[in-house]
C-alpha positions as CSV (number, residue, x, y, z in Angstrom):
1,W,-17.0,-65.0,-7.7
2,R,-13.6,-66.4,-6.9
3,E,-12.6,-65.8,-10.6
4,Y,-13.9,-62.3,-10.4
5,F,-12.1,-61.6,-7.1
6,D,-8.8,-63.0,-8.2
7,S,-8.8,-61.1,-11.5
8,N,-6.4,-58.2,-11.9
9,T,-8.9,-56.6,-14.3
10,C,-12.1,-57.3,-12.4
11,F,-13.2,-53.6,-12.9
12,K,-13.5,-54.4,-16.6
13,E,-15.0,-57.8,-16.3
14,P,-18.7,-58.8,-16.1
15,L,-20.1,-60.0,-12.8
16,P,-20.9,-63.7,-12.4
17,G,-24.3,-65.1,-13.0
18,K,-27.4,-62.9,-13.3
19,W,-25.7,-60.0,-11.6
20,N,-24.2,-58.5,-14.6
21,D,-27.5,-58.0,-16.2
22,E,-29.4,-57.0,-13.1
23,L,-27.1,-54.3,-11.8
24,D,-26.5,-51.0,-13.4
25,L,-22.9,-49.6,-13.8
26,F,-23.1,-47.8,-10.4
27,Q,-24.3,-50.8,-8.5
28,K,-21.4,-52.8,-10.1
29,L,-19.1,-50.2,-8.8
30,L,-20.4,-50.8,-5.4
31,V,-19.9,-54.5,-5.6
32,L,-16.3,-53.8,-6.7
33,R,-15.9,-51.5,-3.7
34,C,-17.0,-54.3,-1.4
35,L,-14.9,-57.1,-3.0
36,R,-11.8,-55.3,-4.3
37,Q,-11.1,-52.0,-2.7
38,D,-7.8,-51.9,-4.3
39,K,-9.4,-51.7,-7.8
40,I,-11.9,-49.1,-7.1
41,Q,-9.9,-46.2,-8.6
42,E,-9.8,-48.1,-11.9
43,G,-13.5,-48.9,-11.6
44,I,-14.3,-45.3,-11.0
45,M,-12.3,-44.3,-14.1
46,V,-14.3,-46.8,-16.1
47,F,-17.5,-45.6,-14.7
48,V,-16.8,-41.9,-15.4
49,S,-15.6,-42.7,-19.0
50,Q,-18.7,-44.7,-19.7
51,E,-21.3,-42.5,-18.0
52,M,-19.8,-39.1,-18.9
53,D,-16.9,-39.1,-21.1
54,A,-13.3,-40.1,-21.2
55,K,-12.2,-36.5,-21.4
56,F,-13.1,-36.2,-17.6
57,I,-10.4,-38.8,-16.6
58,E,-7.6,-37.6,-19.0
59,P,-5.5,-34.8,-17.8
60,P,-5.2,-31.8,-20.1
61,P,-1.9,-31.3,-21.7
62,F,0.4,-28.9,-19.9
63,N,0.7,-25.5,-21.6
64,L,3.9,-23.9,-20.3
65,P,3.5,-20.4,-22.0
66,L,-0.1,-20.1,-20.5
67,A,1.2,-21.2,-17.0
68,F,4.1,-18.6,-17.4
69,E,1.6,-15.8,-17.9
70,D,0.3,-16.5,-14.4
71,A,3.7,-16.4,-12.8
72,T,5.2,-13.3,-11.3
73,S,8.5,-12.6,-9.3
74,T,6.5,-13.4,-6.2
75,I,4.4,-16.2,-7.6
76,P,6.9,-18.7,-9.2
77,L,6.1,-21.7,-11.2
78,I,6.3,-24.8,-9.1
79,F,6.3,-28.3,-10.7
80,V,5.0,-31.2,-8.6
81,L,6.2,-34.2,-10.6
82,S,4.8,-37.7,-10.7
83,S,6.9,-40.7,-11.5
84,G,8.4,-40.4,-15.0
85,A,7.4,-36.8,-15.5
86,D,10.3,-34.4,-16.2
87,P,9.5,-30.9,-17.7
88,T,13.1,-29.8,-17.6
89,M,13.9,-29.9,-21.3
90,S,10.5,-28.1,-22.1
91,W,11.3,-25.5,-19.5
92,F,14.9,-24.9,-20.8
93,E,13.5,-24.6,-24.4
94,F,10.9,-22.2,-23.3
95,A,13.5,-20.1,-21.5
96,E,15.5,-20.0,-24.7
97,E,12.5,-18.9,-26.7
98,M,11.8,-16.2,-24.3
99,G,15.4,-15.0,-24.1
100,F,16.1,-15.6,-20.5
101,R,18.0,-18.9,-20.6
102,E,21.1,-17.3,-19.0
103,R,19.0,-15.9,-16.1
104,L,17.1,-19.1,-15.5
105,E,17.4,-20.5,-11.9
106,Q,16.3,-23.9,-11.0
107,I,15.9,-25.2,-7.5
108,S,15.2,-28.8,-6.5
109,L,13.0,-28.9,-3.4
110,G,14.1,-32.4,-2.4
111,Q,15.2,-33.5,1.1
112,G,17.6,-31.0,2.5
113,Q,17.1,-28.4,-0.1
114,G,15.0,-25.9,2.0
115,P,17.9,-23.6,3.0
116,I,19.0,-23.4,-0.6
117,A,15.5,-22.5,-1.7
118,E,15.2,-19.8,1.0
119,R,18.0,-17.8,-0.6
């Protein structure tokens, strides 16, 4: 059990002894939850991809033209970014295609940007 506990990829590895054969995938997930709570997210992703399909854990590709159709002057597009994500170039290219690049206004809502956004 120590080897399983110390592993960084324990959510992918078989359980020690007879337990790997005796427990189903959900029960193995429960063991993972008890022993390595920090690895439960990865374990759930493995569970969902094996029991359902990988398409349920993969985010759909972002479709800017489709999102733009839902936007109005009172319902703007707001991008909540994760680390490494930057839609700026896609946004500028889309604005150019639509013919409103010169009217495009971009506001960063980082710390201290609230007053600027309120304008």
